[in-house]
N, C-alpha and C positions, 0 to 999 in steps of 0.2 A: 430053481426057484428064485424068484426075484427077491431083492432085499426088502422091499416093502412087505411082501407076503411073509417073509421071515419075521419082520418086526411085528406085523399083526398077530401071527401065531404066538410070538413070545409074549405079547401084551395080554393075549387071551389066557395065558397060563400064570399070570402074576397072582400072587396072593393079595387079598384086599388091602392090606397095609402097604405093600409094595406098589399096588396099582395107584393108590392115593398119593404116594411120593412121586410116582411117575407123572401124575396129573399136574401136580404143583411144578415139577421140573419142566414139563413140556409147555405149560402155560407161560412160565418165565421166558423159556427159550423162544417161543413163538412171538411173544411181545417184543423181545430184544431184536428179533429179525424184522419185525414190522417197523419198529422204531429206526433201525438202521436204514431201511428202504426209504422211510419217510424223510429222514435227514438227507439222504442222497438226492431224493427228488427236490427238496427245497434248495440244496446247494446248487443243483443243476438248472434251477429256475422253472421247473415243470409245473409248479403250483402258482407261479406269479399271476397268471391270467385269473385264476380263481380268487386269489387274494385281492386282486385289483377290483373285480366285480363285487366282492364282498364289501370292501371299503366305499365303492361307489354307492352301494345300497345304503350303507350307513350315512354317508354324506346326504343322501336324498330322503332320509328319514323312513326307509322302508324296513326298518328293523324294530323288533318288539324287545323291550328289556325283560330279562328273566328275572 
């Protein structure tokens, strides 16, 4: 049995209180993984082109104030 399937089976067996705690933990864990990936992408310059395009749009007045 794969570890993913084992995790799925374990999650299905959680009591509602434990499931709620798991949801909170997983949301925080997932956000930290995403943040780390974004930081790595920024540091590696993978978002430079997108940032430049956004700045160019701003300079050209193609943006709407929120």
